[in-house]
PyMOL Python script that loads the backbone (N, CA, C, O; Angstrom):
from pymol import cmd

cmd.read_pdbstr("""\
ATOM      1  N   MET A   1     105.354  36.579 103.798  1.00  0.00           N
ATOM      2  CA  MET A   1     106.509  37.447 103.897  1.00  0.00           C
ATOM      3  C   MET A   1     106.355  38.696 103.035  1.00  0.00           C
ATOM      4  O   MET A   1     106.731  39.794 103.445  1.00  0.00           O
ATOM      5  N   LYS A   2     105.784  38.515 101.808  1.00  0.00           N
ATOM      6  CA  LYS A   2     105.593  39.661 100.941  1.00  0.00           C
ATOM      7  C   LYS A   2     104.568  40.629 101.516  1.00  0.00           C
ATOM      8  O   LYS A   2     104.693  41.840 101.338  1.00  0.00           O
ATOM      9  N   LEU A   3     103.579  40.120 102.187  1.00  0.00           N
ATOM     10  CA  LEU A   3     102.564  40.965 102.797  1.00  0.00           C
ATOM     11  C   LEU A   3     103.183  41.880 103.848  1.00  0.00           C
ATOM     12  O   LEU A   3     102.792  43.042 103.962  1.00  0.00           O
ATOM     13  N   GLY A   4     104.130  41.379 104.607  1.00  0.00           N
ATOM     14  CA  GLY A   4     104.823  42.176 105.617  1.00  0.00           C
ATOM     15  C   GLY A   4     105.624  43.307 104.998  1.00  0.00           C
ATOM     16  O   GLY A   4     105.660  44.412 105.540  1.00  0.00           O
ATOM     17  N   ARG A   5     106.274  43.038 103.854  1.00  0.00           N
ATOM     18  CA  ARG A   5     107.055  44.074 103.173  1.00  0.00           C
ATOM     19  C   ARG A   5     106.132  45.183 102.658  1.00  0.00           C
ATOM     20  O   ARG A   5     106.429  46.369 102.803  1.00  0.00           O
ATOM     21  N   TYR A   6     105.017  44.783 102.060  1.00  0.00           N
ATOM     22  CA  TYR A   6     104.067  45.775 101.565  1.00  0.00           C
ATOM     23  C   TYR A   6     103.490  46.605 102.699  1.00  0.00           C
ATOM     24  O   TYR A   6     103.268  47.809 102.566  1.00  0.00           O
ATOM     25  N   PHE A   7     103.259  45.951 103.785  1.00  0.00           N
ATOM     26  CA  PHE A   7     102.729  46.646 104.961  1.00  0.00           C
ATOM     27  C   PHE A   7     103.741  47.659 105.488  1.00  0.00           C
ATOM     28  O   PHE A   7     103.365  48.775 105.848  1.00  0.00           O
ATOM     29  N   ILE A   8     105.008  47.289 105.537  1.00  0.00           N
ATOM     30  CA  ILE A   8     106.068  48.200 106.002  1.00  0.00           C
ATOM     31  C   ILE A   8     106.209  49.372 105.038  1.00  0.00           C
ATOM     32  O   ILE A   8     106.342  50.515 105.476  1.00  0.00           O
ATOM     33  N   VAL A   9     106.182  49.108 103.736  1.00  0.00           N
ATOM     34  CA  VAL A   9     106.274  50.182 102.737  1.00  0.00           C
ATOM     35  C   VAL A   9     105.077  51.122 102.872  1.00  0.00           C
ATOM     36  O   VAL A   9     105.223  52.341 102.788  1.00  0.00           O
ATOM     37  N   LEU A  10     103.909  50.554 103.078  1.00  0.00           N
ATOM     38  CA  LEU A  10     102.713  51.365 103.255  1.00  0.00           C
ATOM     39  C   LEU A  10     102.811  52.247 104.503  1.00  0.00           C
ATOM     40  O   LEU A  10     102.447  53.423 104.470  1.00  0.00           O
ATOM     41  N   ILE A  11     103.300  51.677 105.590  1.00  0.00           N
ATOM     42  CA  ILE A  11     103.451  52.452 106.830  1.00  0.00           C
ATOM     43  C   ILE A  11     104.479  53.569 106.645  1.00  0.00           C
ATOM     44  O   ILE A  11     104.263  54.688 107.110  1.00  0.00           O
ATOM     45  N   VAL A  12     105.597  53.277 105.972  1.00  0.00           N
ATOM     46  CA  VAL A  12     106.613  54.304 105.724  1.00  0.00           C
ATOM     47  C   VAL A  12     106.026  55.417 104.854  1.00  0.00           C
ATOM     48  O   VAL A  12     106.281  56.596 105.100  1.00  0.00           O
ATOM     49  N   LEU A  13     105.255  55.052 103.857  1.00  0.00           N
ATOM     50  CA  LEU A  13     104.629  56.034 102.981  1.00  0.00           C
ATOM     51  C   LEU A  13     103.646  56.913 103.758  1.00  0.00           C
ATOM     52  O   LEU A  13     103.651  58.133 103.594  1.00  0.00           O
ATOM     53  N   VAL A  14     102.826  56.323 104.579  1.00  0.00           N
ATOM     54  CA  VAL A  14     101.852  57.073 105.368  1.00  0.00           C
ATOM     55  C   VAL A  14     102.563  57.989 106.364  1.00  0.00           C
ATOM     56  O   VAL A  14     102.165  59.141 106.538  1.00  0.00           O
ATOM     57  N   LEU A  15     103.601  57.492 107.011  1.00  0.00           N
ATOM     58  CA  LEU A  15     104.350  58.324 107.968  1.00  0.00           C
ATOM     59  C   LEU A  15     105.042  59.492 107.274  1.00  0.00           C
ATOM     60  O   LEU A  15     105.094  60.596 107.816  1.00  0.00           O
ATOM     61  N   SER A  16     105.571  59.254 106.080  1.00  0.00           N
ATOM     62  CA  SER A  16     106.208  60.364 105.365  1.00  0.00           C
ATOM     63  C   SER A  16     105.172  61.409 104.952  1.00  0.00           C
ATOM     64  O   SER A  16     105.458  62.606 104.974  1.00  0.00           O
ATOM     65  N   LEU A  17     103.984  60.969 104.581  1.00  0.00           N
ATOM     66  CA  LEU A  17     102.926  61.932 104.257  1.00  0.00           C
ATOM     67  C   LEU A  17     102.494  62.717 105.486  1.00  0.00           C
ATOM     68  O   LEU A  17     102.228  63.915 105.399  1.00  0.00           O
ATOM     69  N   ILE A  18     102.426  62.059 106.610  1.00  0.00           N
ATOM     70  CA  ILE A  18     102.049  62.747 107.849  1.00  0.00           C
ATOM     71  C   ILE A  18     103.116  63.770 108.235  1.00  0.00           C
ATOM     72  O   ILE A  18     102.790  64.873 108.673  1.00  0.00           O
ATOM     73  N   ALA A  19     104.374  63.408 108.075  1.00  0.00           N
ATOM     74  CA  ALA A  19     105.457  64.300 108.495  1.00  0.00           C
ATOM     75  C   ALA A  19     105.715  65.415 107.494  1.00  0.00           C
ATOM     76  O   ALA A  19     105.927  66.561 107.889  1.00  0.00           O
ATOM     77  N   LEU A  20     105.700  65.096 106.198  1.00  0.00           N
ATOM     78  CA  LEU A  20     106.148  66.058 105.204  1.00  0.00           C
ATOM     79  C   LEU A  20     105.042  66.603 104.316  1.00  0.00           C
ATOM     80  O   LEU A  20     105.288  67.537 103.553  1.00  0.00           O
ATOM     81  N   GLY A  21     103.858  66.069 104.383  1.00  0.00           N
ATOM     82  CA  GLY A  21     102.774  66.492 103.503  1.00  0.00           C
ATOM     83  C   GLY A  21     102.204  67.848 103.884  1.00  0.00           C
ATOM     84  O   GLY A  21     102.605  68.460 104.873  1.00  0.00           O
ATOM     85  N   ASN A  22     101.259  68.297 103.071  1.00  0.00           N
ATOM     86  CA  ASN A  22     100.578  69.554 103.347  1.00  0.00           C
ATOM     87  C   ASN A  22      99.844  69.437 104.678  1.00  0.00           C
ATOM     88  O   ASN A  22      99.101  68.483 104.907  1.00  0.00           O
ATOM     89  N   ARG A  23     100.057  70.408 105.546  1.00  0.00           N
ATOM     90  CA  ARG A  23      99.513  70.409 106.909  1.00  0.00           C
ATOM     91  C   ARG A  23     100.080  69.272 107.745  1.00  0.00           C
ATOM     92  O   ARG A  23      99.444  68.800 108.688  1.00  0.00           O
ATOM     93  N   GLY A  24     101.267  68.848 107.393  1.00  0.00           N
ATOM     94  CA  GLY A  24     101.927  67.796 108.149  1.00  0.00           C
ATOM     95  C   GLY A  24     102.647  68.372 109.357  1.00  0.00           C
ATOM     96  O   GLY A  24     102.513  69.554 109.674  1.00  0.00           O
ATOM     97  N   ILE A  25     103.405  67.528 110.017  1.00  0.00           N
ATOM     98  CA  ILE A  25     104.114  67.934 111.241  1.00  0.00           C
ATOM     99  C   ILE A  25     105.128  69.028 110.941  1.00  0.00           C
ATOM    100  O   ILE A  25     105.202  70.017 111.670  1.00  0.00           O
ATOM    101  N   LEU A  26     105.912  68.863 109.874  1.00  0.00           N
ATOM    102  CA  LEU A  26     106.927  69.867 109.523  1.00  0.00           C
ATOM    103  C   LEU A  26     106.276  71.195 109.139  1.00  0.00           C
ATOM    104  O   LEU A  26     106.730  72.259 109.560  1.00  0.00           O
ATOM    105  N   ASP A  27     105.223  71.128 108.347  1.00  0.00           N
ATOM    106  CA  ASP A  27     104.507  72.336 107.951  1.00  0.00           C
ATOM    107  C   ASP A  27     103.900  73.034 109.171  1.00  0.00           C
ATOM    108  O   ASP A  27     103.922  74.260 109.269  1.00  0.00           O
ATOM    109  N   ASN A  28     103.369  72.252 110.081  1.00  0.00           N
ATOM    110  CA  ASN A  28     102.786  72.804 111.304  1.00  0.00           C
ATOM    111  C   ASN A  28     103.855  73.504 112.150  1.00  0.00           C
ATOM    112  O   ASN A  28     103.606  74.568 112.717  1.00  0.00           O
ATOM    113  N   TYR A  29     105.029  72.908 112.229  1.00  0.00           N
ATOM    114  CA  TYR A  29     106.134  73.509 112.980  1.00  0.00           C
ATOM    115  C   TYR A  29     106.551  74.840 112.350  1.00  0.00           C
ATOM    116  O   TYR A  29     106.752  75.829 113.055  1.00  0.00           O
ATOM    117  N   MET A  30     106.679  74.860 111.021  1.00  0.00           N
ATOM    118  CA  MET A  30     107.088  76.083 110.331  1.00  0.00           C
ATOM    119  C   MET A  30     106.034  77.189 110.498  1.00  0.00           C
ATOM    120  O   MET A  30     106.383  78.359 110.654  1.00  0.00           O
ATOM    121  N   MET A  31     104.769  76.822 110.465  1.00  0.00           N
ATOM    122  CA  MET A  31     103.699  77.808 110.665  1.00  0.00           C
ATOM    123  C   MET A  31     103.718  78.352 112.094  1.00  0.00           C
ATOM    124  O   MET A  31     103.439  79.530 112.313  1.00  0.00           O
ATOM    125  N   GLY A  32     104.043  77.509 113.052  1.00  0.00           N
ATOM    126  CA  GLY A  32     104.158  77.975 114.436  1.00  0.00           C
ATOM    127  C   GLY A  32     105.265  79.000 114.586  1.00  0.00           C
ATOM    128  O   GLY A  32     105.096  80.010 115.270  1.00  0.00           O
ATOM    129  N   LYS A  33     106.409  78.740 113.942  1.00  0.00           N
ATOM    130  CA  LYS A  33     107.519  79.704 113.980  1.00  0.00           C
ATOM    131  C   LYS A  33     107.107  81.022 113.320  1.00  0.00           C
ATOM    132  O   LYS A  33     107.403  82.099 113.836  1.00  0.00           O
ATOM    133  N   ARG A  34     106.430  80.930 112.191  1.00  0.00           N
ATOM    134  CA  ARG A  34     105.985  82.128 111.481  1.00  0.00           C
ATOM    135  C   ARG A  34     104.989  82.911 112.332  1.00  0.00           C
ATOM    136  O   ARG A  34     105.018  84.141 112.354  1.00  0.00           O
ATOM    137  N   LEU A  35     104.114  82.201 113.027  1.00  0.00           N
ATOM    138  CA  LEU A  35     103.143  82.856 113.897  1.00  0.00           C
ATOM    139  C   LEU A  35     103.839  83.616 115.021  1.00  0.00           C
ATOM    140  O   LEU A  35     103.439  84.731 115.354  1.00  0.00           O
ATOM    141  N   GLN A  36     104.869  83.026 115.606  1.00  0.00           N
ATOM    142  CA  GLN A  36     105.618  83.711 116.667  1.00  0.00           C
ATOM    143  C   GLN A  36     106.272  84.976 116.132  1.00  0.00           C
ATOM    144  O   GLN A  36     106.254  86.012 116.797  1.00  0.00           O
ATOM    145  N   THR A  37     106.849  84.901 114.939  1.00  0.00           N
ATOM    146  CA  THR A  37     107.486  86.073 114.331  1.00  0.00           C
ATOM    147  C   THR A  37     106.463  87.170 114.072  1.00  0.00           C
ATOM    148  O   THR A  37     106.721  88.343 114.343  1.00  0.00           O
ATOM    149  N   LEU A  38     105.307  86.791 113.551  1.00  0.00           N
ATOM    150  CA  LEU A  38     104.271  87.786 113.266  1.00  0.00           C
ATOM    151  C   LEU A  38     103.717  88.416 114.545  1.00  0.00           C
ATOM    152  O   LEU A  38     103.413  89.609 114.567  1.00  0.00           O
ATOM    153  N   LYS A  39     103.585  87.625 115.601  1.00  0.00           N
ATOM    154  CA  LYS A  39     103.111  88.183 116.874  1.00  0.00           C
ATOM    155  C   LYS A  39     104.113  89.184 117.435  1.00  0.00           C
ATOM    156  O   LYS A  39     103.720  90.222 117.966  1.00  0.00           O
ATOM    157  N   GLN A  40     105.410  88.878 117.321  1.00  0.00           N
ATOM    158  CA  GLN A  40     106.438  89.801 117.801  1.00  0.00           C
ATOM    159  C   GLN A  40     106.407  91.095 116.989  1.00  0.00           C
ATOM    160  O   GLN A  40     106.486  92.188 117.551  1.00  0.00           O
ATOM    161  N   THR A  41     106.294  90.971 115.685  1.00  0.00           N
ATOM    162  CA  THR A  41     106.204  92.157 114.823  1.00  0.00           C
ATOM    163  C   THR A  41     104.972  92.978 115.171  1.00  0.00           C
ATOM    164  O   THR A  41     105.029  94.207 115.206  1.00  0.00           O
ATOM    165  N   ASN A  42     103.871  92.306 115.425  1.00  0.00           N
ATOM    166  CA  ASN A  42     102.629  92.981 115.790  1.00  0.00           C
ATOM    167  C   ASN A  42     102.786  93.751 117.100  1.00  0.00           C
ATOM    168  O   ASN A  42     102.311  94.880 117.218  1.00  0.00           O
ATOM    169  N   ARG A  43     103.458  93.138 118.090  1.00  0.00           N
ATOM    170  CA  ARG A  43     103.694  93.842 119.365  1.00  0.00           C
ATOM    171  C   ARG A  43     104.554  95.087 119.156  1.00  0.00           C
ATOM    172  O   ARG A  43     104.287  96.134 119.747  1.00  0.00           O
ATOM    173  N   GLU A  44     105.594  94.975 118.310  1.00  0.00           N
ATOM    174  CA  GLU A  44     106.465  96.123 118.052  1.00  0.00           C
ATOM    175  C   GLU A  44     105.700  97.249 117.365  1.00  0.00           C
ATOM    176  O   GLU A  44     105.888  98.420 117.695  1.00  0.00           O
ATOM    177  N   ILE A  45     104.848  96.903 116.420  1.00  0.00           N
ATOM    178  CA  ILE A  45     104.059  97.914 115.710  1.00  0.00           C
ATOM    179  C   ILE A  45     103.057  98.572 116.661  1.00  0.00           C
ATOM    180  O   ILE A  45     102.847  99.783 116.600  1.00  0.00           O
ATOM    181  N   ALA A  46     102.442  97.780 117.534  1.00  0.00           N
ATOM    182  CA  ALA A  46     101.488  98.341 118.503  1.00  0.00           C
ATOM    183  C   ALA A  46     102.195  99.307 119.453  1.00  0.00           C
ATOM    184  O   ALA A  46     101.643 100.352 119.798  1.00  0.00           O
ATOM    185  N   LEU A  47     103.411  98.965 119.877  1.00  0.00           N
ATOM    186  CA  LEU A  47     104.182  99.849 120.756  1.00  0.00           C
ATOM    187  C   LEU A  47     104.506 101.158 120.036  1.00  0.00           C
ATOM    188  O   LEU A  47     104.376 102.237 120.615  1.00  0.00           O
ATOM    189  N   LYS A  48     104.923 101.061 118.784  1.00  0.00           N
ATOM    190  CA  LYS A  48     105.237 102.272 118.028  1.00  0.00           C
ATOM    191  C   LYS A  48     103.983 103.122 117.815  1.00  0.00           C
ATOM    192  O   LYS A  48     104.049 104.349 117.874  1.00  0.00           O
ATOM    193  N   ASN A  49     102.845 102.476 117.568  1.00  0.00           N
ATOM    194  CA  ASN A  49     101.590 103.212 117.419  1.00  0.00           C
ATOM    195  C   ASN A  49     101.240 103.974 118.690  1.00  0.00           C
ATOM    196  O   ASN A  49     100.806 105.124 118.626  1.00  0.00           O
ATOM    197  N   ASN A  50     101.426 103.340 119.839  1.00  0.00           N
ATOM    198  CA  ASN A  50     101.145 104.019 121.109  1.00  0.00           C
ATOM    199  C   ASN A  50     102.060 105.216 121.314  1.00  0.00           C
ATOM    200  O   ASN A  50     101.623 106.256 121.808  1.00  0.00           O
ATOM    201  N   GLN A  51     103.332 105.077 120.935  1.00  0.00           N
ATOM    202  CA  GLN A  51     104.257 106.199 121.054  1.00  0.00           C
ATOM    203  C   GLN A  51     103.844 107.347 120.133  1.00  0.00           C
ATOM    204  O   GLN A  51     103.907 108.515 120.516  1.00  0.00           O
ATOM    205  N   LEU A  52     103.422 107.003 118.921  1.00  0.00           N
ATOM    206  CA  LEU A  52     102.987 108.039 117.985  1.00  0.00           C
ATOM    207  C   LEU A  52     101.705 108.721 118.460  1.00  0.00           C
ATOM    208  O   LEU A  52     101.544 109.929 118.287  1.00  0.00           O
ATOM    209  N   LYS A  53     100.799 107.957 119.053  1.00  0.00           N
ATOM    210  CA  LYS A  53      99.573 108.554 119.601  1.00  0.00           C
ATOM    211  C   LYS A  53      99.902 109.535 120.717  1.00  0.00           C
ATOM    212  O   LYS A  53      99.301 110.606 120.802  1.00  0.00           O
ATOM    213  N   ALA A  54     100.853 109.176 121.571  1.00  0.00           N
ATOM    214  CA  ALA A  54     101.257 110.079 122.656  1.00  0.00           C
ATOM    215  C   ALA A  54     101.871 111.357 122.084  1.00  0.00           C
ATOM    216  O   ALA A  54     101.614 112.452 122.583  1.00  0.00           O
ATOM    217  N   LYS A  55     102.679 111.211 121.038  1.00  0.00           N
ATOM    218  CA  LYS A  55     103.291 112.384 120.427  1.00  0.00           C
ATOM    219  C   LYS A  55     102.232 113.271 119.768  1.00  0.00           C
ATOM    220  O   LYS A  55     102.320 114.497 119.830  1.00  0.00           O
ATOM    221  N   ILE A  56     101.247 112.657 119.145  1.00  0.00           N
ATOM    222  CA  ILE A  56     100.148 113.418 118.534  1.00  0.00           C
ATOM    223  C   ILE A  56      99.392 114.206 119.603  1.00  0.00           C
ATOM    224  O   ILE A  56      99.057 115.372 119.395  1.00  0.00           O
ATOM    225  N   MET A  57      99.124 113.577 120.738  1.00  0.00           N
ATOM    226  CA  MET A  57      98.420 114.273 121.818  1.00  0.00           C
ATOM    227  C   MET A  57      99.234 115.453 122.327  1.00  0.00           C
ATOM    228  O   MET A  57      98.675 116.510 122.621  1.00  0.00           O
ATOM    229  N   LEU A  58     100.552 115.283 122.434  1.00  0.00           N
ATOM    230  CA  LEU A  58     101.399 116.398 122.855  1.00  0.00           C
ATOM    231  C   LEU A  58     101.357 117.526 121.830  1.00  0.00           C
ATOM    232  O   LEU A  58     101.275 118.699 122.195  1.00  0.00           O
ATOM    233  N   LEU A  59     101.412 117.172 120.561  1.00  0.00           N
ATOM    234  CA  LEU A  59     101.387 118.202 119.517  1.00  0.00           C
ATOM    235  C   LEU A  59     100.048 118.933 119.475  1.00  0.00           C
ATOM    236  O   LEU A  59     100.003 120.112 119.124  1.00  0.00           O
ATOM    237  N   ARG A  60      98.981 118.266 119.819  1.00  0.00           N
ATOM    238  CA  ARG A  60      97.662 118.910 119.803  1.00  0.00           C
ATOM    239  C   ARG A  60      97.414 119.772 121.041  1.00  0.00           C
ATOM    240  O   ARG A  60      96.727 120.791 120.960  1.00  0.00           O
ATOM    241  N   ASN A  61      97.967 119.371 122.180  1.00  0.00           N
ATOM    242  CA  ASN A  61      97.542 119.981 123.440  1.00  0.00           C
ATOM    243  C   ASN A  61      98.621 120.712 124.227  1.00  0.00           C
ATOM    244  O   ASN A  61      98.286 121.450 125.154  1.00  0.00           O
ATOM    245  N   ASP A  62      99.881 120.546 123.908  1.00  0.00           N
ATOM    246  CA  ASP A  62     100.944 121.097 124.748  1.00  0.00           C
ATOM    247  C   ASP A  62     101.738 122.164 123.984  1.00  0.00           C
ATOM    248  O   ASP A  62     102.593 121.830 123.163  1.00  0.00           O
ATOM    249  N   PRO A  63     101.458 123.444 124.251  1.00  0.00           N
ATOM    250  CA  PRO A  63     102.165 124.521 123.538  1.00  0.00           C
ATOM    251  C   PRO A  63     103.679 124.520 123.785  1.00  0.00           C
ATOM    252  O   PRO A  63     104.452 124.848 122.886  1.00  0.00           O
ATOM    253  N   SER A  64     104.101 124.155 124.990  1.00  0.00           N
ATOM    254  CA  SER A  64     105.546 124.147 125.255  1.00  0.00           C
ATOM    255  C   SER A  64     106.246 123.052 124.446  1.00  0.00           C
ATOM    256  O   SER A  64     107.392 123.229 124.033  1.00  0.00           O
ATOM    257  N   TYR A  65     105.576 121.935 124.221  1.00  0.00           N
ATOM    258  CA  TYR A  65     106.153 120.878 123.387  1.00  0.00           C
ATOM    259  C   TYR A  65     106.256 121.339 121.938  1.00  0.00           C
ATOM    260  O   TYR A  65     107.249 121.074 121.260  1.00  0.00           O
ATOM    261  N   ILE A  66     105.235 122.022 121.478  1.00  0.00           N
ATOM    262  CA  ILE A  66     105.252 122.549 120.108  1.00  0.00           C
ATOM    263  C   ILE A  66     106.392 123.547 119.951  1.00  0.00           C
ATOM    264  O   ILE A  66     107.086 123.553 118.935  1.00  0.00           O
ATOM    265  N   GLU A  67     106.582 124.389 120.963  1.00  0.00           N
ATOM    266  CA  GLU A  67     107.681 125.365 120.921  1.00  0.00           C
ATOM    267  C   GLU A  67     109.030 124.657 120.879  1.00  0.00           C
ATOM    268  O   GLU A  67     109.920 125.057 120.128  1.00  0.00           O
ATOM    269  N   THR A  68     109.183 123.616 121.676  1.00  0.00           N
ATOM    270  CA  THR A  68     110.436 122.859 121.695  1.00  0.00           C
ATOM    271  C   THR A  68     110.710 122.242 120.324  1.00  0.00           C
ATOM    272  O   THR A  68     111.834 122.307 119.825  1.00  0.00           O
ATOM    273  N   ILE A  69     109.707 121.656 119.727  1.00  0.00           N
ATOM    274  CA  ILE A  69     109.865 121.055 118.403  1.00  0.00           C
ATOM    275  C   ILE A  69     110.221 122.126 117.376  1.00  0.00           C
ATOM    276  O   ILE A  69     111.100 121.913 116.541  1.00  0.00           O
ATOM    277  N   ALA A  70     109.546 123.273 117.429  1.00  0.00           N
ATOM    278  CA  ALA A  70     109.814 124.352 116.477  1.00  0.00           C
ATOM    279  C   ALA A  70     111.245 124.863 116.628  1.00  0.00           C
ATOM    280  O   ALA A  70     111.904 125.154 115.630  1.00  0.00           O
ATOM    281  N   ARG A  71     111.721 124.974 117.838  1.00  0.00           N
ATOM    282  CA  ARG A  71     113.087 125.462 118.055  1.00  0.00           C
ATOM    283  C   ARG A  71     114.137 124.429 117.629  1.00  0.00           C
ATOM    284  O   ARG A  71     115.105 124.770 116.949  1.00  0.00           O
ATOM    285  N   ASN A  72     113.946 123.185 118.024  1.00  0.00           N
ATOM    286  CA  ASN A  72     114.972 122.172 117.780  1.00  0.00           C
ATOM    287  C   ASN A  72     114.977 121.643 116.343  1.00  0.00           C
ATOM    288  O   ASN A  72     116.037 121.497 115.734  1.00  0.00           O
ATOM    289  N   GLU A  73     113.803 121.361 115.813  1.00  0.00           N
ATOM    290  CA  GLU A  73     113.751 120.723 114.499  1.00  0.00           C
ATOM    291  C   GLU A  73     113.644 121.725 113.351  1.00  0.00           C
ATOM    292  O   GLU A  73     114.148 121.465 112.258  1.00  0.00           O
ATOM    293  N   LEU A  74     112.999 122.856 113.583  1.00  0.00           N
ATOM    294  CA  LEU A  74     112.787 123.814 112.506  1.00  0.00           C
ATOM    295  C   LEU A  74     113.717 125.020 112.585  1.00  0.00           C
ATOM    296  O   LEU A  74     113.769 125.826 111.656  1.00  0.00           O
ATOM    297  N   GLY A  75     114.453 125.149 113.694  1.00  0.00           N
ATOM    298  CA  GLY A  75     115.398 126.250 113.825  1.00  0.00           C
ATOM    299  C   GLY A  75     114.741 127.606 114.042  1.00  0.00           C
ATOM    300  O   GLY A  75     115.351 128.636 113.758  1.00  0.00           O
ATOM    301  N   MET A  76     113.534 127.623 114.528  1.00  0.00           N
ATOM    302  CA  MET A  76     112.823 128.879 114.752  1.00  0.00           C
ATOM    303  C   MET A  76     113.298 129.527 116.053  1.00  0.00           C
ATOM    304  O   MET A  76     113.791 128.854 116.959  1.00  0.00           O
ATOM    305  N   VAL A  77     113.139 130.837 116.120  1.00  0.00           N
ATOM    306  CA  VAL A  77     113.515 131.580 117.321  1.00  0.00           C
ATOM    307  C   VAL A  77     112.326 132.420 117.768  1.00  0.00           C
ATOM    308  O   VAL A  77     111.448 132.780 116.983  1.00  0.00           O
ATOM    309  N   LYS A  78     112.338 132.709 119.040  1.00  0.00           N
ATOM    310  CA  LYS A  78     111.276 133.518 119.629  1.00  0.00           C
ATOM    311  C   LYS A  78     111.689 134.990 119.548  1.00  0.00           C
ATOM    312  O   LYS A  78     112.877 135.309 119.516  1.00  0.00           O
ATOM    313  N   GLU A  79     110.712 135.865 119.517  1.00  0.00           N
ATOM    314  CA  GLU A  79     111.020 137.289 119.481  1.00  0.00           C
ATOM    315  C   GLU A  79     111.757 137.665 120.767  1.00  0.00           C
ATOM    316  O   GLU A  79     111.326 137.320 121.867  1.00  0.00           O
ATOM    317  N   GLY A  80     112.864 138.369 120.612  1.00  0.00           N
ATOM    318  CA  GLY A  80     113.665 138.769 121.755  1.00  0.00           C
ATOM    319  C   GLY A  80     114.848 137.840 121.997  1.00  0.00           C
ATOM    320  O   GLY A  80     115.722 138.170 122.798  1.00  0.00           O
ATOM    321  N   ASP A  81     114.904 136.681 121.325  1.00  0.00           N
ATOM    322  CA  ASP A  81     116.047 135.786 121.460  1.00  0.00           C
ATOM    323  C   ASP A  81     117.238 136.347 120.712  1.00  0.00           C
ATOM    324  O   ASP A  81     117.089 137.002 119.681  1.00  0.00           O
ATOM    325  N   ILE A  82     118.413 136.086 121.236  1.00  0.00           N
ATOM    326  CA  ILE A  82     119.654 136.508 120.565  1.00  0.00           C
ATOM    327  C   ILE A  82     120.213 135.277 119.857  1.00  0.00           C
ATOM    328  O   ILE A  82     120.397 134.213 120.449  1.00  0.00           O
ATOM    329  N   VAL A  83     120.474 135.469 118.561  1.00  0.00           N
ATOM    330  CA  VAL A  83     120.965 134.360 117.744  1.00  0.00           C
ATOM    331  C   VAL A  83     122.436 134.579 117.458  1.00  0.00           C
ATOM    332  O   VAL A  83     122.833 135.646 116.989  1.00  0.00           O
ATOM    333  N   TYR A  84     123.243 133.572 117.740  1.00  0.00           N
ATOM    334  CA  TYR A  84     124.673 133.623 117.448  1.00  0.00           C
ATOM    335  C   TYR A  84     124.962 132.698 116.265  1.00  0.00           C
ATOM    336  O   TYR A  84     124.527 131.547 116.236  1.00  0.00           O
ATOM    337  N   ARG A  85     125.698 133.223 115.301  1.00  0.00           N
ATOM    338  CA  ARG A  85     126.102 132.401 114.160  1.00  0.00           C
ATOM    339  C   ARG A  85     127.610 132.278 114.185  1.00  0.00           C
ATOM    340  O   ARG A  85     128.332 133.250 114.402  1.00  0.00           O
ATOM    341  N   THR A  86     128.060 131.078 113.960  1.00  0.00           N
ATOM    342  CA  THR A  86     129.490 130.855 113.930  1.00  0.00           C
ATOM    343  C   THR A  86     129.926 130.538 112.506  1.00  0.00           C
ATOM    344  O   THR A  86     129.192 129.896 111.754  1.00  0.00           O
ATOM    345  N   VAL A  87     131.106 130.982 112.144  1.00  0.00           N
ATOM    346  CA  VAL A  87     131.647 130.733 110.816  1.00  0.00           C
ATOM    347  C   VAL A  87     132.619 129.579 110.919  1.00  0.00           C
ATOM    348  O   VAL A  87     133.455 129.538 111.821  1.00  0.00           O
ATOM    349  N   ARG A  88     132.510 128.655 110.006  1.00  0.00           N
ATOM    350  CA  ARG A  88     133.415 127.501 110.039  1.00  0.00           C
ATOM    351  C   ARG A  88     134.492 127.622 109.011  1.00  0.00           C
ATOM    352  O   ARG A  88     135.341 126.738 108.899  1.00  0.00           O
TER     353      ARG A  88
END
""", "prot")
cmd.dss("prot")
cmd.show_as("cartoon", "prot")
cmd.util.cbc("prot")
cmd.orient("prot")
């Protein structure tokens, strides 16, 4: 009878080590979740990189895009443009 109890305690101990130990089932599950999160972050960063590459190509090769950026973001005007200023 005592041998059976020791055997059950041993099995419970081994199962708890398998489930909760280093590289156990729980640890493996948590690493899988972390891997999914990192893959999603990686996809988002790759998408943003592609958008930035496209913008760089436009800035290098498209004069009309450069003009649009200069007018909208820097407030520049072309020679011959009429500028209206409003007082608030």
